Steps between C-alpha positions, in 0.01 A plus 500: 500500500623849428472819691379821333493839672220726374419853596134598513350842551355520849143501369562177305667338795206593727254348249706182461531464881118553538405244229753244627359541851142463366602176327691387808822456298851668518585793289756279326223243406273780382774645270600155361128429429464835322811439283383149414161638402668761272726237337203272440308783338791587269560134412132460415495801279808369313338156467174647363681728261703205366188281463311788330776525240467135419130526433352423165200718409372259228501212736326707768226604255464140382446378860267795570289419198417161649329654803120524507357840413265570793368816654711620800330508835377851597747522788792409270455789252710813499264797529623835375 
């Protein structure tokens, strides 16, 4: 395990301390959890971008054409 020294503005430190206490975890655990959450979000965005680039519009439209054409439920319609 590595050690990393990070300087926070006092207001951020106060907020981290409060949320960590609310969750009954250490500040260290809170910060690690926040960093892991951010890394996961960035990795997910990269994955989705990569998958999106490998998409095939013609294949998508072919699969979509096989779905039944039914009226959407009233609560599933975008109203302007």
